[in-house]
N, C-alpha and C positions, 0 to 999 in steps of 0.2 A: 198272139205270140207271148211266150213266157218272158218276163222282164226281170225276174229275180236274179241278182248277180251270183248268189250262192249256187243256183242251179247250173249256171255256165261254168263256175269254178269246178264243179263236179263233172259236168257233161263233156267238156273239152278234153280232159285227160281220158275219160272213158272212151270217147270216139277215137282218140289216138291209139289206145290199147286195142280197140276193136280192129282198127285198120292194120296194125302190126300183126295181129293174130290171123286176120283174113288172108294175109299174103306171106306170112312167114312161120307162124307157130299156131296152126289151125285150131287147136283145142285148148290151148292154155289160157292165156290172159284174156282172150276175147269174151269168155263167159262172165267176166267180172263187170262188163259194161252196164247191164241192166241193174244188178245189185248196187253198183255205185250210184247210178242215177236215181235209184229208189230212195236214196237219202234225201232227195229234194222233191220227187214226185212219186205217184203211185207206180207200181210195177206195170199195169196195163198202159199207162201213159208213156212210161219210158220205152216199152216195147213198140208202141205205135210211132213215137218220135224217131226211133232208129230205123224204121222201115225204108224210107228213101235213102238214108245213109248206107244201109246194108246193100241196097240195090246197086248204088254207085260203086261200092267197094267190091262187090261180087264181079261186076263188069270189068273193073280194073284188074282184079286178080286173075280172071280168066284170060284177059288179053296178055298179061305178063307170063302166064304159065300154060299157054294154049297148046304147047307141044309136049308137055310133061305128064299129063294125066293118064291114069290107068282106066281105059275104056271098059275092059272086062269087069273090073271091080265096080265101076259106076253102074253098070247094067244090073248088078246084084243089089247095090245099096239103094238106088233111087226109089224103086217101087215100095220098099219097106219104109223108107223115110216119109214118103207121101202118105202111107197108111198111118204113120205116127202123127202127121199134121192133121189128118182127118179126125183122129182120136182126140187130139188137143182141142180142135174146134168144138167137138161135141161135149167135152168136159170142161170147157173154159170157164163157164159160170158156176160149175159145181165144185171144183177143187180150188182152194185158196192157193195163190201164187207162192206164198211162203211154204206151204206144205210141199209143193213140187220142188222148190228150191232146197228144202231140207233133205228130201229123198235123193236128189241129184248130188248134193254135197256129201252125204254119207256114202253113196255108191262110189264117188270119185276117190274118197279117202281110203275106202276098202280096196279099191283097185290098186292104188299106189302102195298100200301096205303089202298086198299080195306080191307085187313086183319087187318090193324091197326084201321081204322075208324069203320068197321063193323065186329068185331071179331065173329067167328062162335060160336054158342051155342053147348054144348055137345051133344044135341039131334038133331042137324041139319043134314039133309040128305046129302049123298055124291053128288058130282057134276053129272049132267046128262052125259050119255055116249056119246051123240053127241058132247058135249063140250070136253070130253076126246079125241074123235077122231080128232077134229080140232086142239087141242093143241099138240097131238102126231104127226100129220102130220107136224105141225110147228116145232116141236122139231127135226124131221128127216131132214127137210129143213135147219134149222139154224145149225144143226150139220154138214151137208155136206159143207156148205159155210165157216164156221169159227169154227167148234167144239164148238158151243155155244148152244147145244141142251138142256142143263140142266134146265134153267129157265122155258121154256114152259111146259116141261113134269112135272116139280115139281108143277106148278100151278094146275095141275090135281091130282097128286098123294098125295101131302101134305094134302089136305082136307080128304083123305081117312083114315087118322090117323093110318098108319102102325107103327109098332115098328121101332126103329132105325135100327135093324138088317134086318127086312123085307124090309124096304125102301131101304137100301143100297144094299142088295142082288138083289132085283128086278131090280133096275136101272143098276146094274153091268151087269146082263145078257142082259137087253134091249140094252145097249150101245155096248156090245160085238157084237151083231147081226148087229146093225146099222153101227158101225165102220168097221166091216168085209165087209159089202156091198159096202163100199166106195173105196176099193182098185182098182178094175177094172176101174171104172169111173175116179179116180184120175190118173191112168196110161194113160187112153185114152186122158185125158186133158193135158198130158205132164208134170205133177207136180212131178212125182216120178223119178227124174233124179239122176245121180250119186252123184252130189254135195249135194243135200238134204238128200239122204240116208246115205252118209258118215257122215254128220253132226248129223243125228239121232243116228247113232251107238255110237258117242261120248257121247250123252246124255242118252243113254239107261241104263247105270249102276245107274243113279239117280232114275229111276222109282221105283225099289223095295223099296228104302228108304221111298219115299212118301207113297207108299201103306202100308208098315209096320206101319208107324205112324198112318195112317188112320184106319187100322184094329184094332189097340190097342185102339184107341179112341172110335170107334164104339161099341166095346164089353164092354166098361166100362162106357160110358157116360150116364147121366140121360136123359130120353126122352125130358123133358122140356128144358134142356140146349142144347140138340141136335138141336131142332128146332129153338131155339133162334140163335144159331151159323149159322144154315142154312139160316135163314132170313138175318142175317148180311152179310153173303157171297153173297146172292142174291142182297142185297142193293149195296154192292161195285161193283158187276158185272154190275148191272143196270146203275149205275152212269158212270162207265168207258165206257160201250157200247154206252150209249146215248151221251157221250162226243165225242167219235169217230165218231158217226153219224152226229153230228152237226159241226165238224171241217171243 
């Protein structure tokens, strides 16, 4: 088990942010968890430590929002997300995690700039499905590498204008499937060792606190404020990931 106090000073806030994002602001702040923890451990270690934490958060999020997900949208998203995780497994030892982080960060900031400079009209059509497929594969891939699948999938789902509850529930179910699919590949890659799992058990009690905060926010927040906070979280994520990629 990791005993460094600095690691826990970073990891506990990271897990809280992840819990809030899993239940309230699906793609914003949650992608900061691995980059934050990478200040104390390597990216693969951080990703492995978060696996049991993510599983618990996914289960809590699905239980809280079990009546609010969009089944039709999930049937479209999940196969492409699984294709992305397969790609991530095959390229895990080829691509540096910082390279992937930089690409995701740049993409996130470009998406936000496009939304700011060319805001969508109320009657604008939803994004084409081919773009949704590409972004969802990207989400599965970046989720496998660094649990940073939120920004790509949000770039497709946000323009669909779901309610905060529908948005949160749909992404909760989507990432449950994606995260569950990563367990065997992570074990095959040697990331799920006793040290990482013991550290994860220490962090596990923090997970329900973050989820509880996120659930309360998601059920009470105004949709306009919800998406503003989501954009702000994506902005912070994009900046941090791009910085990691350029270092």
